[in-house]
C-alpha positions in Angstrom: 18.0 -30.1 -41.1 18.7 -30.8 -44.8 21.9 -31.5 -46.6 22.0 -28.1 -48.2 21.4 -26.5 -44.8 24.1 -28.5 -43.1 26.8 -27.8 -45.7 25.7 -24.0 -45.8 26.0 -23.9 -42.0 29.7 -25.1 -42.4 30.9 -22.5 -44.9 30.0 -19.1 -43.4 32.2 -17.6 -46.0 29.7 -18.0 -48.5 27.6 -15.4 -46.7 27.5 -11.8 -48.3 28.1 -10.2 -44.8 30.9 -12.8 -43.8 33.7 -11.2 -41.8 36.9 -13.3 -41.8 37.7 -12.1 -38.2 34.7 -13.7 -36.9 36.1 -17.2 -37.3 37.4 -18.7 -34.1 40.6 -20.0 -35.9 41.4 -16.5 -37.0 43.5 -15.4 -34.1 45.2 -18.6 -33.4 48.6 -19.2 -34.4 49.6 -21.7 -37.1 51.0 -25.0 -36.3 54.6 -25.5 -37.7 53.1 -28.0 -40.1 51.0 -25.3 -41.7 53.7 -24.3 -44.2 54.4 -27.7 -45.4 50.5 -28.1 -46.0 50.4 -24.8 -47.8 53.1 -25.7 -50.2 51.5 -29.2 -50.9 48.2 -27.4 -51.9 50.0 -24.7 -53.9 52.4 -26.7 -55.9 51.0 -30.0 -56.6 47.7 -31.4 -58.0 47.6 -34.4 -55.3 45.2 -34.7 -52.6 46.5 -34.0 -49.2 45.8 -36.3 -46.2 46.2 -35.0 -42.8 45.9 -37.7 -40.2 46.9 -38.2 -36.5 45.8 -38.6 -32.9 42.6 -36.9 -31.8 42.8 -33.3 -30.6 45.9 -32.4 -32.2 44.6 -29.6 -34.2 43.8 -31.2 -37.8 40.6 -29.2 -38.1 42.2 -26.0 -37.1 45.0 -26.5 -39.7 42.3 -27.2 -42.3 40.5 -23.9 -41.3 43.9 -21.8 -41.5 44.4 -23.2 -45.1 41.0 -21.8 -46.0 41.8 -18.6 -44.3 44.9 -18.3 -46.4 43.0 -19.0 -49.6 40.6 -16.2 -48.7 42.9 -13.6 -47.2 46.2 -14.0 -49.1 45.4 -15.8 -52.3 42.0 -14.2 -52.9 40.1 -17.3 -54.1 36.6 -16.9 -54.8 34.9 -17.8 -51.3 32.0 -20.0 -53.1 35.0 -22.1 -54.5 36.0 -23.0 -51.1 34.0 -26.0 -49.7 34.4 -27.6 -46.2 32.5 -30.4 -44.8 32.8 -32.2 -41.4 31.4 -35.7 -41.3 30.1 -37.5 -38.3 28.0 -40.6 -37.5 25.0 -38.6 -38.3 26.1 -37.1 -41.5 28.6 -39.0 -43.9 27.5 -38.9 -47.5 30.6 -38.2 -49.2 29.2 -38.7 -52.6 26.7 -35.9 -52.5 29.4 -33.5 -51.2 31.5 -34.4 -54.2 28.8 -34.2 -56.6 27.6 -30.7 -55.4 31.3 -29.2 -55.4 31.9 -26.9 -58.3 34.7 -27.5 -60.8 38.1 -25.6 -60.1 37.1 -25.4 -56.3 39.1 -26.4 -53.1 37.6 -29.0 -51.3 38.1 -29.8 -47.3 36.8 -33.2 -46.0 37.2 -33.4 -42.0 36.7 -36.7 -40.2 36.5 -38.7 -43.5 36.7 -42.1 -41.4 33.1 -41.8 -40.7 32.2 -42.2 -44.6 31.9 -45.8 -46.0 34.0 -46.7 -48.7 35.6 -43.3 -48.7 38.9 -44.6 -50.3 36.9 -46.0 -53.3 34.8 -43.0 -53.8 37.7 -40.5 -53.8 39.9 -42.5 -56.0 37.1 -42.6 -58.7 36.5 -38.9 -58.2 40.2 -38.1 -58.5 40.7 -40.2 -61.6 38.0 -38.5 -63.6 39.9 -35.4 -63.4 37.5 -32.6 -61.7 40.2 -30.2 -61.1 39.2 -29.9 -57.5 42.1 -29.6 -54.9 41.0 -32.0 -52.1 42.3 -32.0 -48.5 41.2 -34.6 -46.4 41.7 -35.5 -42.6 40.8 -38.2 -40.2 42.1 -40.0 -37.0 45.4 -42.2 -37.2 43.2 -45.1 -38.3 42.7 -43.9 -41.7 45.9 -45.1 -43.2 44.8 -48.6 -42.2 41.0 -48.4 -43.5 40.4 -51.4 -45.6 39.4 -50.6 -49.2 38.9 -52.3 -52.5 41.0 -49.5 -54.1 44.3 -47.9 -53.2 44.8 -44.1 -53.3 48.7 -44.7 -53.7 50.2 -42.1 -56.2 47.0 -39.8 -55.7 47.9 -38.1 -52.5 50.5 -36.6 -50.1 50.2 -37.9 -46.5 51.0 -35.5 -43.4 50.9 -37.1 -40.1 50.5 -34.4 -37.4 52.4 -35.0 -34.4 51.9 -33.8 -30.8 53.7 -30.4 -30.2 57.4 -30.5 -29.3 58.7 -27.9 -26.8 59.6 -25.4 -29.2 56.3 -25.4 -30.9 54.4 -25.4 -27.6 56.5 -22.3 -26.5 55.7 -20.6 -29.8 52.0 -21.2 -29.5 51.8 -20.0 -26.2 54.3 -16.9 -26.2 54.8 -16.2 -30.0 58.7 -17.3 -29.8 60.2 -20.5 -29.3 63.5 -19.0 -27.9 61.5 -17.3 -25.2 63.3 -16.9 -21.7 60.4 -19.4 -20.4 62.3 -22.2 -22.1 64.8 -22.2 -19.3 62.1 -22.0 -16.8 61.9 -25.5 -14.8 58.2 -25.2 -14.2 57.6 -24.5 -17.8 59.3 -27.7 -18.7 57.4 -29.8 -16.3 54.0 -28.2 -17.5 54.9 -29.3 -21.0 55.9 -32.8 -20.1 52.5 -33.3 -18.4 50.1 -31.1 -20.4 52.0 -29.4 -23.3 51.6 -31.5 -26.3 47.9 -30.9 -27.4 47.2 -27.3 -28.6 43.8 -27.0 -27.0 45.4 -27.6 -23.4 47.0 -24.2 -23.6 43.6 -22.5 -23.2 42.5 -24.8 -20.2 43.9 -23.6 -16.7 43.3 -25.9 -14.0 45.5 -29.2 -14.0 42.3 -31.1 -12.9 40.5 -30.0 -16.0 43.7 -30.6 -18.3 44.0 -34.2 -17.0 40.2 -34.8 -17.5 40.6 -33.5 -21.1 43.3 -35.9 -21.8 41.3 -38.9 -20.3 38.0 -37.9 -21.8 38.7 -36.2 -25.2 41.8 -38.4 -26.4 42.4 -41.5 -24.3 38.8 -42.9 -23.9 37.6 -42.3 -27.7 41.0 -43.8 -28.6 40.3 -46.9 -26.8 36.6 -47.2 -27.3 36.1 -45.9 -30.9 39.5 -45.8 -32.7 40.3 -49.2 -32.1 37.1 -50.9 -33.3 38.7 -51.0 -36.9 41.4 -53.5 -35.7 38.8 -56.1 -34.3 40.5 -56.5 -30.9 38.8 -58.8 -29.0 40.4 -58.3 -25.5 40.2 -54.6 -25.1 41.2 -54.5 -21.5 44.5 -56.5 -22.2 45.1 -53.9 -25.1 44.8 -51.1 -22.6 46.9 -52.9 -20.1 49.9 -53.3 -22.5 49.8 -49.4 -23.1 49.9 -48.9 -19.4 53.1 -51.5 -19.2 54.7 -49.5 -22.2 54.0 -46.1 -20.3 55.6 -47.2 -17.0 58.6 -48.8 -18.6 59.7 -46.1 -21.2 62.5 -46.7 -23.4 63.2 -50.4 -22.2 64.0 -53.4 -24.4 60.9 -55.2 -25.0 60.6 -58.5 -23.5 57.7 -60.0 -25.0 57.7 -63.2 -23.1 57.6 -61.3 -19.7 54.9 -59.1 -20.9 52.7 -61.8 -22.3 52.9 -63.6 -19.1 52.3 -60.4 -17.1 49.3 -59.3 -19.1 47.9 -62.9 -19.9 48.1 -62.8 -23.5 50.5 -64.6 -26.2 53.8 -63.1 -27.7 52.0 -63.1 -31.2 49.3 -60.9 -29.8 52.1 -58.5 -27.9 53.6 -58.0 -31.5 50.1 -57.4 -33.0 49.1 -55.0 -30.3 52.5 -52.9 -30.3 52.2 -52.8 -34.1 48.5 -51.3 -33.7 50.0 -48.9 -31.1 52.5 -47.8 -33.7 49.8 -47.5 -36.4 47.7 -45.4 -34.0 50.7 -42.9 -33.5 50.8 -44.0 -29.7 54.3 -45.3 -29.7 57.5 -45.4 -31.5 59.3 -48.4 -31.8 63.1 -48.1 -32.1 65.5 -50.9 -33.5 69.3 -51.6 -32.6 71.4 -50.2 -35.0 73.3 -52.3 -37.6 74.7 -52.0 -41.0 72.7 -54.7 -42.4 68.8 -53.9 -42.8 68.0 -57.5 -42.0 69.9 -57.4 -38.7 68.1 -54.3 -38.0 64.8 -55.8 -38.7 65.7 -58.8 -36.4 67.0 -56.8 -33.4 65.6 -56.2 -29.9 63.5 -53.2 -29.9 62.8 -50.4 -27.3 59.4 -48.8 -27.1 58.8 -45.1 -26.4 55.5 -43.2 -26.1 54.7 -40.6 -28.9 52.9 -38.6 -26.2 54.3 -38.3 -22.7 50.9 -36.3 -21.7 49.0 -39.3 -22.6 51.2 -42.0 -20.9 51.5 -39.8 -17.7 47.7 -39.3 -17.7 47.0 -42.8 -18.3 49.2 -43.7 -15.2 47.6 -41.3 -13.3 50.7 -39.4 -12.6 49.4 -35.9 -11.2 52.6 -34.0 -10.4 55.8 -35.3 -12.1 57.7 -32.3 -10.9 57.3 -33.5 -7.2 57.3 -37.4 -8.1 59.2 -39.3 -5.2 61.7 -40.9 -7.6 64.0 -39.6 -10.0 63.9 -42.9 -11.9 60.8 -42.3 -13.7 62.0 -38.5 -14.4 65.1 -40.1 -16.1 63.1 -42.4 -18.4 60.6 -39.4 -19.1 63.6 -37.1 -20.0 65.0 -39.8 -22.3 61.7 -40.3 -23.9 61.4 -36.5 -24.3 64.7 -36.4 -26.2 63.6 -39.3 -28.5 60.5 -37.1 -29.4 62.6 -34.1 -30.1 64.7 -35.8 -32.4 61.9 -37.6 -34.1 60.6 -34.2 -35.1 63.8 -33.9 -37.3 64.8 -37.6 -38.3 62.2 -40.1 -39.5 64.4 -43.0 -38.3 66.0 -43.0 -34.9 67.9 -46.2 -33.6 69.7 -47.1 -30.2 73.1 -48.9 -30.4 73.8 -51.8 -28.0 76.5 -54.5 -28.1 76.6 -56.7 -25.0 77.0 -54.3 -21.9 77.8 -51.4 -24.4 75.1 -48.9 -25.0 74.2 -45.5 -26.6 70.7 -44.1 -26.4 70.0 -42.7 -29.8 71.8 -42.8 -33.4 70.2 -40.8 -36.3 71.5 -40.2 -39.8 71.4 -36.8 -41.6 70.4 -36.6 -45.1 74.0 -36.2 -45.9 74.5 -39.7 -44.6 76.3 -38.5 -41.5 75.7 -40.3 -38.2 75.2 -38.5 -34.8 75.0 -40.1 -31.6 73.2 -38.8 -28.6 73.5 -40.0 -24.9 71.0 -38.9 -22.3 72.1 -38.5 -18.8 70.1 -37.5 -15.8 73.0 -35.5 -14.1 74.5 -32.4 -14.4 77.9 -33.3 -15.3 79.5 -36.4 -17.1 83.0 -37.1 -16.3 85.8 -36.8 -19.1 86.5 -40.6 -18.7 82.8 -41.5 -19.2 82.5 -39.2 -22.2 85.6 -40.9 -23.8 83.9 -44.4 -23.0 80.8 -43.4 -25.0 83.0 -41.8 -27.7 84.6 -45.0 -28.1 81.4 -46.8 -28.5 80.1 -44.0 -31.3 83.2 -44.6 -33.2 82.5 -48.1 -33.8 79.3 -46.8 -35.5 81.1 -43.8 -37.2 78.9 -41.4 -35.5 79.7 -37.8 -33.8 78.8 -38.1 -30.2 76.6 -35.5 -28.3 76.0 -35.7 -24.7 72.9 -34.6 -23.2 73.3 -34.1 -19.6 70.1 -33.5 -17.5 70.3 -31.8 -14.2 66.9 -32.8 -13.1 66.6 -29.7 -10.8 68.1 -27.3 -13.4 67.9 -28.7 -17.1 68.5 -25.4 -19.0 71.7 -26.2 -21.0 70.3 -29.6 -22.2 67.0 -27.9 -23.3 68.9 -25.3 -25.4 71.1 -27.9 -27.1 68.4 -30.3 -28.0 65.3 -28.3 -28.3 66.7 -25.5 -30.3 68.9 -27.7 -32.4 65.9 -29.7 -33.6 63.1 -27.6 -34.3 60.1 -29.0 -36.6 60.5 -28.3 -40.2 
């Protein structure tokens, strides 16, 4: 198949007999990030970069933008160009040269193209008036290049679904009564963060999907860019993090357990963060320097991936509530991270509060997550004294592990993605 045929095949809207409803993405609901990408495309001349873990719906998001251009903005279809790159086809320059002026150009899986940043920079700087949207794995922000795209693009990092978005994609309403269904919560924690899992029935196939479509490519392909020599040690560290969610990182102990140096532990954790696998949470201080030097906690960005990697088949019936408590705390962190870019914990000696966030207006809010139905007034007062030291308003999130409805409503509906 020649280059022309390959591009023609990927742009069915160029055909005279094209029916928009035949695109497989047409009936799918938009991810919450759609409105933001739509606004960037409409209101700026900058390129739009969409990155994130595999299988989060980056390609579908691009197709929904294309559908919007055709159906709602009535853009001439031959002015919309889509190209998905691969190891077999990665000729970015050819695609750019054949794209007409005043067009919309969508470039999927751009990490397969050599020197793509240099090529895009040159193309953007000569002023072709082509609106460009490009996507790739989480590694594209790390790609080495002679040139920088700084000031030429708007980045959007697509995150795993949170509970509200999961319920919306599944039922069309994030305030659906299923929000208060215990079984629905366990389903989400184990299999609800990746859009495609909504269309896969048996749990065995869901688990296989996470293993083969996300984890295996991540640890065999995505990590190649980082020149990791001890890939088994790298994978083992993710297992350690997944089994000890939300704990202060003791680099010396981890280094001895896995058989690597503390320096390598640091390096691997930074790579996990760069890949979008973990979120590193520092201890809150007024001084930025103290925050930088503070002990850090590590949480997983995707509980689905961590539980799959640990081989946990049924969290609901897991024999201990210890892991469940840490999973709920991590879940709370992920919900808060949809609203707040930076989340801290607070600890002074034996005094500790799970999360501290700061609003755009500069107000601080504290969240303490408890795996029990009721917290006594005495205990609440104790945490209030702690948060007064920070100047933060206290929110107690009390999980009754067998009946978590009230905590879900307070946390999830209060922190829907923008």
